[in-house]
KOLMARTOR-908489 format. One record per atom (N, C-alpha, C, O): residue in three letters; atom name; x, y, z. Coordinates in Angstrom, 2 decimals, always signed. Layout:
+-----+----+---------+---------+---------+
!   r !  a !      c1 !      c2 !      c3 !
+-----+----+---------+---------+---------+
! ALA ! CA !       X !       Y !       Z !
...
+-----+----+---------+---------+---------+
//
This chain:
+-----+----+---------+---------+---------+
!   r !  a !      c1 !      c2 !      c3 !
+-----+----+---------+---------+---------+
! MET !  N ! +116.27 ! +112.24 ! +114.85 !
! MET ! CA ! +116.85 ! +111.65 ! +113.49 !
! MET !  C ! +116.61 ! +113.04 ! +112.72 !
! MET !  O ! +115.88 ! +113.96 ! +113.10 !
! THR !  N ! +117.32 ! +112.99 ! +111.65 !
! THR ! CA ! +117.50 ! +114.48 ! +110.99 !
! THR !  C ! +117.02 ! +114.23 ! +109.70 !
! THR !  O ! +116.92 ! +115.16 ! +108.90 !
! GLU !  N ! +116.59 ! +112.65 ! +109.28 !
! GLU ! CA ! +115.91 ! +112.69 ! +107.85 !
! GLU !  C ! +115.48 ! +111.04 ! +107.96 !
! GLU !  O ! +115.82 ! +110.16 ! +108.74 !
! TYR !  N ! +114.79 ! +111.05 ! +107.08 !
! TYR ! CA ! +114.05 ! +109.54 ! +107.23 !
! TYR !  C ! +114.28 ! +108.80 ! +105.73 !
! TYR !  O ! +113.97 ! +107.61 ! +105.68 !
! GLN !  N ! +114.69 ! +109.29 ! +104.76 !
! GLN ! CA ! +115.01 ! +108.41 ! +103.72 !
! GLN !  C ! +116.42 ! +109.14 ! +102.89 !
! GLN !  O ! +116.36 ! +110.24 ! +102.34 !
! ASN !  N ! +117.47 ! +108.43 ! +102.93 !
! ASN ! CA ! +118.77 ! +108.88 ! +102.33 !
! ASN !  C ! +119.25 ! +107.98 ! +101.64 !
! ASN !  O ! +119.26 ! +106.87 ! +102.18 !
! PRO !  N ! +119.76 ! +108.07 ! +100.39 !
! PRO ! CA ! +120.36 ! +106.87 !  +99.76 !
! PRO !  C ! +121.11 ! +106.26 ! +100.33 !
! PRO !  O ! +121.27 ! +105.09 !  +99.96 !
! LYS !  N ! +121.75 ! +106.67 ! +101.27 !
! LYS ! CA ! +122.86 ! +106.13 ! +101.87 !
! LYS !  C ! +122.35 ! +104.72 ! +102.54 !
! LYS !  O ! +123.17 ! +103.85 ! +102.82 !
! ASP !  N ! +120.81 ! +104.51 ! +102.79 !
! ASP ! CA ! +119.96 ! +103.71 ! +103.57 !
! ASP !  C ! +120.50 ! +102.18 ! +102.64 !
! ASP !  O ! +120.56 ! +101.09 ! +103.19 !
! ARG !  N ! +120.82 ! +102.39 ! +101.32 !
! ARG ! CA ! +121.18 ! +101.30 ! +100.56 !
! ARG !  C ! +121.92 ! +100.44 ! +101.10 !
! ARG !  O ! +121.58 !  +99.28 ! +100.92 !
! ALA !  N ! +122.88 ! +100.64 ! +101.74 !
! ALA ! CA ! +123.65 ! +100.31 ! +102.31 !
! ALA !  C ! +123.31 !  +99.18 ! +103.54 !
! ALA !  O ! +124.04 !  +98.32 ! +104.03 !
! TYR !  N ! +122.21 !  +99.46 ! +103.77 !
! TYR ! CA ! +121.54 !  +98.26 ! +104.73 !
! TYR !  C ! +120.60 !  +97.47 ! +104.13 !
! TYR !  O ! +119.52 !  +97.06 ! +104.56 !
! THR !  N ! +121.20 !  +97.31 ! +103.01 !
! THR ! CA ! +120.25 !  +96.12 ! +102.21 !
! THR !  C ! +120.71 !  +94.70 ! +102.16 !
! THR !  O ! +119.94 !  +93.83 ! +101.75 !
! ASP !  N ! +121.99 !  +94.39 ! +102.58 !
! ASP ! CA ! +122.20 !  +93.01 ! +103.05 !
! ASP !  C ! +122.11 !  +93.11 ! +104.54 !
! ASP !  O ! +122.06 !  +91.96 ! +104.98 !
! THR !  N ! +122.09 !  +93.87 ! +105.37 !
! THR ! CA ! +121.50 !  +93.58 ! +106.95 !
! THR !  C ! +120.23 !  +93.18 ! +106.94 !
! THR !  O ! +119.94 !  +92.17 ! +107.58 !
! LEU !  N ! +119.17 !  +93.94 ! +106.16 !
! LEU ! CA ! +117.99 !  +93.61 ! +105.93 !
! LEU !  C ! +117.96 !  +92.31 ! +105.68 !
! LEU !  O ! +117.70 !  +91.49 ! +106.56 !
! LEU !  N ! +118.28 !  +91.92 ! +104.23 !
! LEU ! CA ! +118.35 !  +90.66 ! +103.88 !
! LEU !  C ! +118.41 !  +89.59 ! +104.59 !
! LEU !  O ! +117.53 !  +88.73 ! +104.63 !
! LYS !  N ! +119.93 !  +89.57 ! +105.45 !
! LYS ! CA ! +120.21 !  +88.42 ! +105.79 !
! LYS !  C ! +119.31 !  +88.35 ! +107.26 !
! LYS !  O ! +119.16 !  +87.23 ! +107.76 !
! ALA !  N ! +118.76 !  +89.41 ! +107.87 !
! ALA ! CA ! +118.26 !  +89.31 ! +109.12 !
! ALA !  C ! +116.98 !  +88.62 ! +109.25 !
! ALA !  O ! +116.58 !  +88.18 ! +110.33 !
! ALA !  N ! +116.20 !  +88.51 ! +107.90 !
! ALA ! CA ! +115.14 !  +87.87 ! +107.41 !
! ALA !  C ! +115.21 !  +87.01 ! +106.24 !
! ALA !  O ! +114.74 !  +87.39 ! +105.17 !
! PRO !  N ! +115.74 !  +85.91 ! +106.38 !
! PRO ! CA ! +116.51 !  +85.39 ! +105.14 !
! PRO !  C ! +114.91 !  +84.47 ! +104.69 !
! PRO !  O ! +114.57 !  +84.65 ! +103.53 !
! LYS !  N ! +114.33 !  +83.88 ! +105.23 !
! LYS ! CA ! +113.11 !  +83.28 ! +104.49 !
! LYS !  C ! +112.37 !  +84.09 ! +103.57 !
! LYS !  O ! +112.17 !  +83.99 ! +102.35 !
! GLU !  N ! +111.94 !  +85.08 ! +104.62 !
! GLU ! CA ! +110.85 !  +86.32 ! +104.16 !
! GLU !  C ! +111.58 !  +86.93 ! +102.80 !
! GLU !  O ! +111.11 !  +87.09 ! +101.67 !
! SER !  N ! +112.99 !  +87.24 ! +103.35 !
! SER ! CA ! +113.58 !  +88.21 ! +102.10 !
! SER !  C ! +113.70 !  +87.44 ! +100.49 !
! SER !  O ! +113.60 !  +87.92 !  +99.36 !
! ALA !  N ! +113.93 !  +86.11 ! +100.96 !
! ALA ! CA ! +114.00 !  +85.25 !  +99.65 !
! ALA !  C ! +112.57 !  +84.84 !  +98.83 !
! ALA !  O ! +112.37 !  +84.43 !  +97.69 !
! ALA !  N ! +111.68 !  +85.15 !  +99.96 !
! ALA ! CA ! +110.44 !  +85.19 !  +99.22 !
! ALA !  C ! +110.15 !  +86.10 !  +98.35 !
! ALA !  O ! +109.57 !  +85.96 !  +97.28 !
! PHE !  N ! +110.68 !  +87.25 !  +98.96 !
! PHE ! CA ! +110.28 !  +88.74 !  +98.68 !
! PHE !  C ! +111.12 !  +88.78 !  +97.43 !
! PHE !  O ! +110.53 !  +89.11 !  +96.41 !
! MET !  N ! +112.38 !  +88.51 !  +97.35 !
! MET ! CA ! +113.27 !  +88.71 !  +95.91 !
! MET !  C ! +112.70 !  +88.00 !  +94.61 !
! MET !  O ! +112.66 !  +88.29 !  +93.41 !
! ASN !  N ! +112.20 !  +86.79 !  +95.54 !
! ASN ! CA ! +111.41 !  +85.78 !  +94.01 !
! ASN !  C ! +110.30 !  +86.57 !  +93.68 !
! ASN !  O ! +110.23 !  +86.96 !  +92.52 !
! LEU !  N ! +109.54 !  +86.85 !  +94.36 !
! LEU ! CA ! +108.78 !  +87.39 !  +93.67 !
! LEU !  C ! +108.84 !  +88.94 !  +92.86 !
! LEU !  O ! +108.19 !  +89.24 !  +91.86 !
! LYS !  N ! +109.45 !  +89.49 !  +93.33 !
! LYS ! CA ! +110.64 !  +91.00 !  +92.82 !
! LYS !  C ! +111.09 !  +90.43 !  +91.57 !
! LYS !  O ! +110.99 !  +91.17 !  +90.58 !
! HIS !  N ! +111.57 !  +89.28 !  +91.41 !
! HIS ! CA ! +112.54 !  +88.90 !  +90.23 !
! HIS !  C ! +111.36 !  +88.52 !  +89.21 !
! HIS !  O ! +111.35 !  +88.98 !  +88.07 !
! THR !  N ! +110.40 !  +87.69 !  +89.69 !
! THR ! CA ! +109.48 !  +87.27 !  +88.93 !
! THR !  C ! +108.44 !  +88.15 !  +88.17 !
! THR !  O ! +107.88 !  +87.92 !  +87.10 !
! ALA !  N ! +108.30 !  +89.34 !  +89.14 !
! ALA ! CA ! +107.49 !  +90.20 !  +88.50 !
! ALA !  C ! +108.27 !  +91.19 !  +87.49 !
! ALA !  O ! +107.61 !  +91.68 !  +86.57 !
! GLU !  N ! +109.42 !  +91.46 !  +87.61 !
! GLU ! CA ! +110.22 !  +92.31 !  +86.59 !
! GLU !  C ! +110.84 !  +91.71 !  +85.77 !
! GLU !  O ! +111.71 !  +92.38 !  +85.20 !
! ARG !  N ! +110.70 !  +90.34 !  +85.37 !
! ARG ! CA ! +111.19 !  +89.16 !  +84.62 !
! ARG !  C ! +111.16 !  +89.99 !  +83.03 !
! ARG !  O ! +110.23 !  +90.79 !  +82.91 !
! LYS !  N ! +112.15 !  +89.84 !  +81.78 !
! LYS ! CA ! +112.30 !  +90.44 !  +80.81 !
! LYS !  C ! +111.20 !  +89.33 !  +79.90 !
! LYS !  O ! +110.59 !  +89.75 !  +78.91 !
! ASP !  N ! +111.08 !  +87.95 !  +80.38 !
! ASP ! CA ! +110.27 !  +86.85 !  +79.08 !
! ASP !  C ! +108.71 !  +86.95 !  +79.66 !
! ASP !  O ! +108.05 !  +85.93 !  +79.48 !
! GLY !  N ! +108.05 !  +88.07 !  +80.33 !
! GLY ! CA ! +106.86 !  +87.99 !  +80.45 !
! GLY !  C ! +105.93 !  +88.60 !  +79.10 !
! GLY !  O ! +106.29 !  +89.42 !  +78.26 !
! VAL !  N ! +104.51 !  +87.82 !  +79.24 !
! VAL ! CA ! +103.70 !  +88.24 !  +78.17 !
! VAL !  C ! +103.60 !  +89.78 !  +78.14 !
! VAL !  O ! +103.45 !  +90.29 !  +77.02 !
! ILE !  N ! +103.66 !  +90.59 !  +79.22 !
! ILE ! CA ! +103.68 !  +92.18 !  +79.06 !
! ILE !  C ! +105.04 !  +92.40 !  +78.93 !
! ILE !  O ! +105.91 !  +91.88 !  +79.63 !
! PRO !  N ! +105.21 !  +93.15 !  +78.03 !
! PRO ! CA ! +106.58 !  +93.75 !  +77.46 !
! PRO !  C ! +107.37 !  +94.71 !  +78.95 !
! PRO !  O ! +107.01 !  +95.54 !  +79.78 !
! ILE !  N ! +108.38 !  +94.08 !  +78.64 !
! ILE ! CA ! +109.43 !  +94.92 !  +80.00 !
! ILE !  C ! +109.08 !  +96.47 !  +79.99 !
! ILE !  O ! +108.63 !  +96.77 !  +81.10 !
! LYS !  N ! +109.11 !  +97.53 !  +79.17 !
! LYS ! CA ! +108.81 !  +98.71 !  +78.88 !
! LYS !  C ! +107.35 !  +98.70 !  +79.89 !
! LYS !  O ! +107.44 !  +99.18 !  +81.03 !
! TYR !  N ! +106.34 !  +98.28 !  +79.54 !
! TYR ! CA ! +105.06 !  +98.48 !  +80.31 !
! TYR !  C ! +104.99 !  +97.79 !  +81.58 !
! TYR !  O ! +104.35 !  +98.16 !  +82.56 !
! ARG !  N ! +105.72 !  +96.71 !  +81.47 !
! ARG ! CA ! +106.20 !  +96.29 !  +83.40 !
! ARG !  C ! +106.64 !  +97.63 !  +84.32 !
! ARG !  O ! +106.19 !  +98.06 !  +85.39 !
! GLU !  N ! +107.52 !  +98.02 !  +83.61 !
! GLU ! CA ! +108.06 !  +99.49 !  +84.52 !
! GLU !  C ! +107.15 ! +100.29 !  +84.54 !
! GLU !  O ! +106.65 ! +100.67 !  +85.60 !
! LEU !  N ! +106.69 ! +100.76 !  +83.15 !
! LEU ! CA ! +105.55 ! +102.05 !  +83.59 !
! LEU !  C ! +104.75 ! +101.53 !  +84.43 !
! LEU !  O ! +104.32 ! +102.47 !  +85.11 !
! MET !  N ! +104.29 ! +100.57 !  +84.78 !
! MET ! CA ! +103.44 ! +100.11 !  +85.99 !
! MET !  C ! +103.96 ! +100.06 !  +87.25 !
! MET !  O ! +103.36 ! +100.29 !  +88.30 !
! SER !  N ! +105.61 !  +99.59 !  +87.03 !
! SER ! CA ! +105.94 !  +99.86 !  +88.23 !
! SER !  C ! +105.89 ! +101.51 !  +88.62 !
! SER !  O ! +105.36 ! +102.02 !  +89.61 !
! VAL !  N ! +106.61 ! +102.18 !  +87.51 !
! VAL ! CA ! +106.37 ! +103.31 !  +88.17 !
! VAL !  C ! +105.26 ! +104.01 !  +88.66 !
! VAL !  O ! +105.32 ! +104.86 !  +89.55 !
! ALA !  N ! +104.24 ! +103.67 !  +88.07 !
! ALA ! CA ! +102.86 ! +104.37 !  +88.90 !
! ALA !  C ! +102.75 ! +103.75 !  +90.06 !
! ALA !  O ! +102.41 ! +104.48 !  +90.99 !
! VAL !  N ! +102.98 ! +102.36 !  +90.36 !
! VAL ! CA ! +102.79 ! +102.11 !  +91.75 !
! VAL !  C ! +103.75 ! +102.61 !  +92.62 !
! VAL !  O ! +103.28 ! +102.77 !  +93.75 !
! ALA !  N ! +105.23 ! +102.99 !  +92.48 !
! ALA ! CA ! +106.05 ! +103.50 !  +93.27 !
! ALA !  C ! +105.46 ! +104.92 !  +93.50 !
! ALA !  O ! +105.51 ! +105.36 !  +94.65 !
! LEU !  N ! +104.93 ! +105.64 !  +92.55 !
! LEU ! CA ! +104.61 ! +107.05 !  +92.68 !
! LEU !  C ! +103.13 ! +106.80 !  +93.63 !
! LEU !  O ! +102.85 ! +107.65 !  +94.48 !
! THR !  N ! +102.41 ! +105.83 !  +93.47 !
! THR ! CA ! +101.21 ! +105.89 !  +94.73 !
! THR !  C ! +101.60 ! +105.37 !  +95.81 !
! THR !  O ! +101.09 ! +105.91 !  +96.79 !
! THR !  N ! +102.52 ! +104.29 !  +96.11 !
! THR ! CA ! +102.98 ! +104.23 !  +97.31 !
! THR !  C ! +104.25 ! +105.22 !  +97.75 !
! THR !  O ! +104.77 ! +104.97 !  +98.84 !
! GLN !  N ! +104.64 ! +106.03 !  +97.18 !
! GLN ! CA ! +105.72 ! +106.95 !  +97.12 !
! GLN !  C ! +106.84 ! +106.60 !  +98.00 !
! GLN !  O ! +107.18 ! +107.13 !  +99.06 !
! CYS !  N ! +107.56 ! +105.22 !  +97.11 !
! CYS ! CA ! +108.69 ! +104.83 !  +97.91 !
! CYS !  C ! +109.54 ! +105.53 !  +96.46 !
! CYS !  O ! +109.35 ! +105.33 !  +95.26 !
! ALA !  N ! +110.60 ! +106.48 !  +97.23 !
! ALA ! CA ! +111.57 ! +106.96 !  +96.52 !
! ALA !  C ! +112.46 ! +106.28 !  +95.91 !
! ALA !  O ! +112.97 ! +106.64 !  +94.85 !
! TYR !  N ! +112.78 ! +105.11 !  +96.58 !
! TYR ! CA ! +113.81 ! +104.10 !  +95.91 !
! TYR !  C ! +113.43 ! +103.60 !  +94.67 !
! TYR !  O ! +114.00 ! +103.54 !  +93.58 !
! CYS !  N ! +111.97 ! +103.13 !  +95.22 !
! CYS ! CA ! +111.37 ! +102.17 !  +93.79 !
! CYS !  C ! +111.08 ! +103.19 !  +92.60 !
! CYS !  O ! +111.34 ! +102.74 !  +91.48 !
! ILE !  N ! +110.54 ! +104.58 !  +92.66 !
! ILE ! CA ! +110.73 ! +105.77 !  +91.74 !
! ILE !  C ! +112.11 ! +105.98 !  +90.97 !
! ILE !  O ! +112.14 ! +106.01 !  +89.74 !
! GLU !  N ! +113.12 ! +106.12 !  +91.67 !
! GLU ! CA ! +114.31 ! +106.31 !  +91.25 !
! GLU !  C ! +114.63 ! +104.68 !  +90.38 !
! GLU !  O ! +115.07 ! +104.74 !  +89.24 !
! SER !  N ! +114.40 ! +103.48 !  +90.93 !
! SER ! CA ! +114.90 ! +102.30 !  +90.62 !
! SER !  C ! +113.96 ! +102.12 !  +88.86 !
! SER !  O ! +114.55 ! +102.05 !  +87.78 !
! HIS !  N ! +112.66 ! +102.10 !  +89.03 !
! HIS ! CA ! +111.73 ! +102.21 !  +88.01 !
! HIS !  C ! +111.98 ! +102.86 !  +87.13 !
! HIS !  O ! +112.22 ! +102.25 !  +86.09 !
! ILE !  N ! +112.06 ! +104.21 !  +87.11 !
! ILE ! CA ! +112.32 ! +105.23 !  +86.47 !
! ILE !  C ! +113.83 ! +105.02 !  +85.09 !
! ILE !  O ! +114.02 ! +105.31 !  +83.91 !
! LYS !  N ! +114.42 ! +104.48 !  +85.99 !
! LYS ! CA ! +115.73 ! +104.09 !  +85.20 !
! LYS !  C ! +115.79 ! +102.79 !  +84.68 !
! LYS !  O ! +116.62 ! +102.51 !  +83.82 !
! ASN !  N ! +115.06 ! +102.04 !  +85.09 !
! ASN ! CA ! +114.53 ! +100.76 !  +84.24 !
! ASN !  C ! +113.67 ! +101.07 !  +83.28 !
! ASN !  O ! +113.49 ! +100.31 !  +82.33 !
! ALA !  N ! +113.12 ! +102.07 !  +83.39 !
! ALA ! CA ! +111.74 ! +102.35 !  +82.26 !
! ALA !  C ! +112.37 ! +102.84 !  +81.17 !
! ALA !  O ! +112.08 ! +102.43 !  +80.05 !
! ILE !  N ! +113.48 ! +103.95 !  +81.42 !
! ILE ! CA ! +114.41 ! +104.56 !  +80.36 !
! ILE !  C ! +115.18 ! +103.42 !  +79.41 !
! ILE !  O ! +115.31 ! +103.47 !  +78.19 !
! GLN !  N ! +115.63 ! +102.40 !  +80.29 !
! GLN ! CA ! +116.48 ! +101.46 !  +79.58 !
! GLN !  C ! +115.78 ! +100.50 !  +78.68 !
! GLN !  O ! +116.27 !  +99.82 !  +77.78 !
! ALA !  N ! +113.99 ! +100.58 !  +79.26 !
! ALA ! CA ! +113.38 !  +99.57 !  +78.69 !
! ALA !  C ! +112.97 ! +100.80 !  +77.01 !
! ALA !  O ! +112.26 ! +100.52 !  +76.04 !
! GLY !  N ! +113.58 ! +101.80 !  +77.24 !
! GLY ! CA ! +112.80 ! +102.96 !  +76.20 !
! GLY !  C ! +111.40 ! +103.70 !  +76.30 !
! GLY !  O ! +110.77 ! +104.19 !  +75.37 !
! ALA !  N ! +111.12 ! +103.67 !  +77.46 !
! ALA ! CA ! +110.17 ! +104.58 !  +77.85 !
! ALA !  C ! +110.52 ! +105.98 !  +77.71 !
! ALA !  O ! +111.68 ! +106.16 !  +78.08 !
! THR !  N ! +109.95 ! +107.05 !  +77.32 !
! THR ! CA ! +109.84 ! +108.18 !  +76.81 !
! THR !  C ! +109.66 ! +109.32 !  +77.67 !
! THR !  O ! +108.80 ! +109.18 !  +78.54 !
! ARG !  N ! +110.45 ! +110.70 !  +77.61 !
! ARG ! CA ! +109.75 ! +111.55 !  +78.71 !
! ARG !  C ! +107.92 ! +111.76 !  +78.84 !
! ARG !  O ! +107.26 ! +112.10 !  +79.83 !
! GLU !  N ! +107.49 ! +111.44 !  +77.55 !
! GLU ! CA ! +106.16 ! +111.66 !  +77.61 !
! GLU !  C ! +105.80 ! +110.56 !  +78.52 !
! GLU !  O ! +105.47 ! +110.74 !  +79.69 !
! GLU !  N ! +105.86 ! +109.70 !  +78.07 !
! GLU ! CA ! +104.99 ! +108.16 !  +78.51 !
! GLU !  C ! +105.68 ! +108.39 !  +80.25 !
! GLU !  O ! +104.92 ! +107.92 !  +81.10 !
! ILE !  N ! +106.57 ! +108.82 !  +80.63 !
! ILE ! CA ! +106.66 ! +108.87 !  +82.39 !
! ILE !  C ! +105.76 ! +109.99 !  +82.86 !
! ILE !  O ! +105.28 ! +110.00 !  +83.99 !
! ALA !  N ! +105.53 ! +111.03 !  +81.86 !
! ALA ! CA ! +104.87 ! +112.29 !  +81.92 !
! ALA !  C ! +103.59 ! +111.69 !  +82.39 !
! ALA !  O ! +103.31 ! +111.80 !  +83.58 !
! GLU !  N ! +102.35 ! +110.76 !  +81.14 !
! GLU ! CA ! +101.48 ! +110.41 !  +81.03 !
! GLU !  C ! +101.01 ! +109.08 !  +82.53 !
! GLU !  O !  +99.97 ! +108.72 !  +83.09 !
! THR !  N ! +102.28 ! +108.80 !  +82.61 !
! THR ! CA ! +102.02 ! +107.69 !  +84.01 !
! THR !  C ! +102.07 ! +108.28 !  +84.94 !
! THR !  O ! +101.50 ! +107.71 !  +85.87 !
! VAL !  N ! +102.71 ! +109.64 !  +85.29 !
! VAL ! CA ! +102.65 ! +110.33 !  +86.34 !
! VAL !  C ! +101.15 ! +110.60 !  +86.70 !
! VAL !  O ! +100.61 ! +110.33 !  +87.77 !
! PHE !  N ! +100.54 ! +111.21 !  +85.55 !
! PHE ! CA !  +98.95 ! +111.73 !  +85.61 !
! PHE !  C !  +98.21 ! +111.05 !  +85.61 !
! PHE !  O !  +97.11 ! +111.40 !  +86.04 !
! ILE !  N !  +98.39 ! +109.80 !  +85.14 !
! ILE ! CA !  +97.74 ! +108.33 !  +85.34 !
! ILE !  C !  +97.84 ! +107.86 !  +86.80 !
! ILE !  O !  +96.73 ! +107.48 !  +87.17 !
! ALA !  N !  +98.83 ! +107.73 !  +87.82 !
! ALA ! CA !  +99.13 ! +107.37 !  +88.78 !
! ALA !  C !  +98.14 ! +108.32 !  +89.28 !
! ALA !  O !  +97.02 ! +107.81 !  +89.21 !
! ALA !  N !  +98.11 ! +109.32 !  +89.68 !
! ALA ! CA !  +97.64 ! +110.45 !  +90.41 !
! ALA !  C !  +96.33 ! +110.38 !  +90.22 !
! ALA !  O !  +95.77 ! +110.60 !  +91.29 !
! ALA !  N !  +95.27 ! +110.10 !  +89.03 !
! ALA ! CA !  +94.26 ! +110.50 !  +89.15 !
! ALA !  C !  +93.69 ! +109.13 !  +89.51 !
! ALA !  O !  +92.53 ! +109.16 !  +89.92 !
! LEU !  N !  +94.34 ! +107.79 !  +89.43 !
! LEU ! CA !  +93.52 ! +106.57 !  +90.18 !
! LEU !  C !  +94.21 ! +107.00 !  +91.66 !
! LEU !  O !  +93.24 ! +106.92 !  +92.42 !
! ARG !  N !  +95.06 ! +107.31 !  +92.26 !
! ARG ! CA !  +94.91 ! +107.55 !  +93.62 !
! ARG !  C !  +94.04 ! +108.50 !  +93.96 !
! ARG !  O !  +93.84 ! +108.44 !  +95.18 !
! ALA !  N !  +93.29 ! +109.55 !  +93.31 !
! ALA ! CA !  +92.59 ! +110.44 !  +93.59 !
! ALA !  C !  +91.42 ! +109.77 !  +93.44 !
! ALA !  O !  +90.52 ! +109.97 !  +94.25 !
! GLY !  N !  +91.25 ! +108.94 !  +92.46 !
! GLY ! CA !  +90.25 ! +108.06 !  +92.73 !
! GLY !  C !  +89.84 ! +106.70 !  +93.56 !
! GLY !  O !  +88.76 ! +106.15 !  +93.77 !
! GLY !  N !  +90.77 ! +106.50 !  +93.83 !
! GLY ! CA !  +90.92 ! +105.61 !  +95.43 !
! GLY !  C !  +90.43 ! +106.33 !  +96.41 !
! GLY !  O !  +89.56 ! +105.81 !  +97.10 !
! ALA !  N !  +90.87 ! +107.67 !  +96.69 !
! ALA ! CA !  +89.91 ! +108.55 !  +97.67 !
! ALA !  C !  +88.89 ! +108.66 !  +97.56 !
! ALA !  O !  +88.09 ! +108.68 !  +98.49 !
! VAL !  N !  +88.63 ! +108.77 !  +96.37 !
! VAL ! CA !  +86.92 ! +108.94 !  +96.22 !
! VAL !  C !  +86.17 ! +107.67 !  +96.42 !
! VAL !  O !  +84.95 ! +107.75 !  +96.41 !
! GLY !  N !  +86.57 ! +106.84 !  +96.54 !
! GLY ! CA !  +85.81 ! +105.44 !  +96.17 !
! GLY !  C !  +85.98 ! +104.99 !  +97.70 !
! GLY !  O !  +85.16 ! +104.16 !  +98.09 !
! THR !  N !  +86.88 ! +105.41 !  +98.54 !
! THR ! CA !  +86.93 ! +105.08 !  +99.79 !
! THR !  C !  +85.96 ! +106.36 ! +100.80 !
! THR !  O !  +85.45 ! +106.17 ! +101.91 !
! GLY !  N !  +85.95 ! +107.35 ! +100.18 !
! GLY ! CA !  +85.10 ! +108.39 ! +100.45 !
! GLY !  C !  +83.45 ! +107.97 ! +100.94 !
! GLY !  O !  +82.74 ! +108.37 ! +101.86 !
! LEU !  N !  +83.20 ! +106.68 !  +99.51 !
! LEU ! CA !  +81.98 ! +106.35 !  +99.66 !
! LEU !  C !  +81.77 ! +105.43 ! +100.42 !
! LEU !  O !  +80.65 ! +104.93 ! +100.50 !
! MET !  N !  +82.81 ! +104.97 ! +101.16 !
! MET ! CA !  +82.77 ! +103.95 ! +102.34 !
! MET !  C !  +82.77 ! +105.29 ! +103.67 !
! MET !  O !  +82.00 ! +105.37 ! +104.63 !
! ALA !  N !  +83.76 ! +106.11 ! +103.35 !
! ALA ! CA !  +83.20 ! +106.82 ! +104.63 !
! ALA !  C !  +81.51 ! +107.13 ! +104.62 !
! ALA !  O !  +80.72 ! +106.71 ! +105.46 !
! MET !  N !  +81.26 ! +107.79 ! +103.72 !
! MET ! CA !  +79.76 ! +108.00 ! +103.84 !
! MET !  C !  +78.58 ! +107.12 ! +104.12 !
! MET !  O !  +77.56 ! +107.59 ! +104.61 !
! ARG !  N !  +78.70 ! +105.90 ! +103.83 !
! ARG ! CA !  +78.10 ! +104.66 ! +104.21 !
! ARG !  C !  +78.12 ! +104.45 ! +105.79 !
! ARG !  O !  +77.14 ! +104.38 ! +106.53 !
! ILE !  N !  +79.53 ! +104.38 ! +106.12 !
! ILE ! CA !  +79.92 ! +104.58 ! +107.75 !
! ILE !  C !  +79.13 ! +105.37 ! +108.61 !
! ILE !  O !  +78.47 ! +104.99 ! +109.57 !
! PHE !  N !  +79.28 ! +106.59 ! +108.15 !
! PHE ! CA !  +78.71 ! +107.81 ! +108.57 !
! PHE !  C !  +76.88 ! +107.80 ! +108.83 !
! PHE !  O !  +76.15 ! +108.22 ! +109.73 !
! GLU !  N !  +76.67 ! +107.09 ! +107.51 !
! GLU ! CA !  +75.06 ! +107.07 ! +107.85 !
! GLU !  C !  +74.66 ! +106.03 ! +108.72 !
! GLU !  O !  +73.57 ! +106.02 ! +109.29 !
! GLU !  N !  +75.60 ! +105.05 ! +108.85 !
! GLU ! CA !  +75.46 ! +103.76 ! +109.63 !
! GLU !  C !  +75.36 ! +104.04 ! +111.19 !
! GLU !  O !  +74.66 ! +103.41 ! +111.99 !
! GLU !  N !  +76.27 ! +105.22 ! +111.49 !
! GLU ! CA !  +76.74 ! +105.36 ! +112.72 !
! GLU !  C !  +75.93 ! +106.82 ! +113.27 !
! GLU !  O !  +75.64 ! +107.16 ! +114.42 !
! SER !  N !  +75.80 ! +107.23 ! +112.49 !
! SER ! CA !  +75.16 ! +108.88 ! +112.65 !
! SER !  C !  +73.57 ! +108.53 ! +113.57 !
! SER !  O !  +72.75 ! +107.62 ! +113.43 !
! PRO !  N !  +73.63 ! +109.51 ! +114.35 !
! PRO ! CA !  +72.36 ! +109.23 ! +115.34 !
! PRO !  C !  +71.18 ! +109.77 ! +114.25 !
! PRO !  O !  +70.24 ! +109.01 ! +114.01 !
! THR !  N !  +71.23 ! +110.69 ! +113.79 !
! THR ! CA !  +70.13 ! +111.48 ! +112.91 !
! THR !  C !  +70.61 ! +111.27 ! +111.21 !
! THR !  O !  +71.64 ! +111.55 ! +110.59 !
! LYS !  N !  +69.67 ! +110.81 ! +110.94 !
! LYS ! CA !  +69.84 ! +110.68 ! +109.41 !
! LYS !  C !  +68.99 ! +111.77 ! +108.69 !
! LYS !  O !  +68.01 ! +112.29 ! +109.20 !
! ASP !  N !  +69.49 ! +112.09 ! +107.36 !
! ASP ! CA !  +69.13 ! +113.26 ! +106.94 !
! ASP !  C !  +67.68 ! +112.98 ! +106.26 !
! ASP !  O !  +67.05 ! +113.90 ! +105.75 !
+-----+----+---------+---------+---------+
//
């Protein structure tokens, strides 16, 4: 394999959806519900949240899709940039949070205590 993600992979969307019809229907229903335009949260904010999540999950297809959607919903370059850094800070914070757990596990498992 020479590459892992390629825009040509999108050609397999129908193949994937048809191979697991019940699961894909449930996923698509959740996706469409979360991305609806008539929710209490305005669509621009929904898309900015989607961008932040896509950045932290590092899904290239999601990043592309939700950046485009955010632009269509009126997001500015500055809003996208702030979203990038908010996502980065929270991802780093997640590492610190799980680092606390790592320290506890170390203390519980270590034969020597400080």
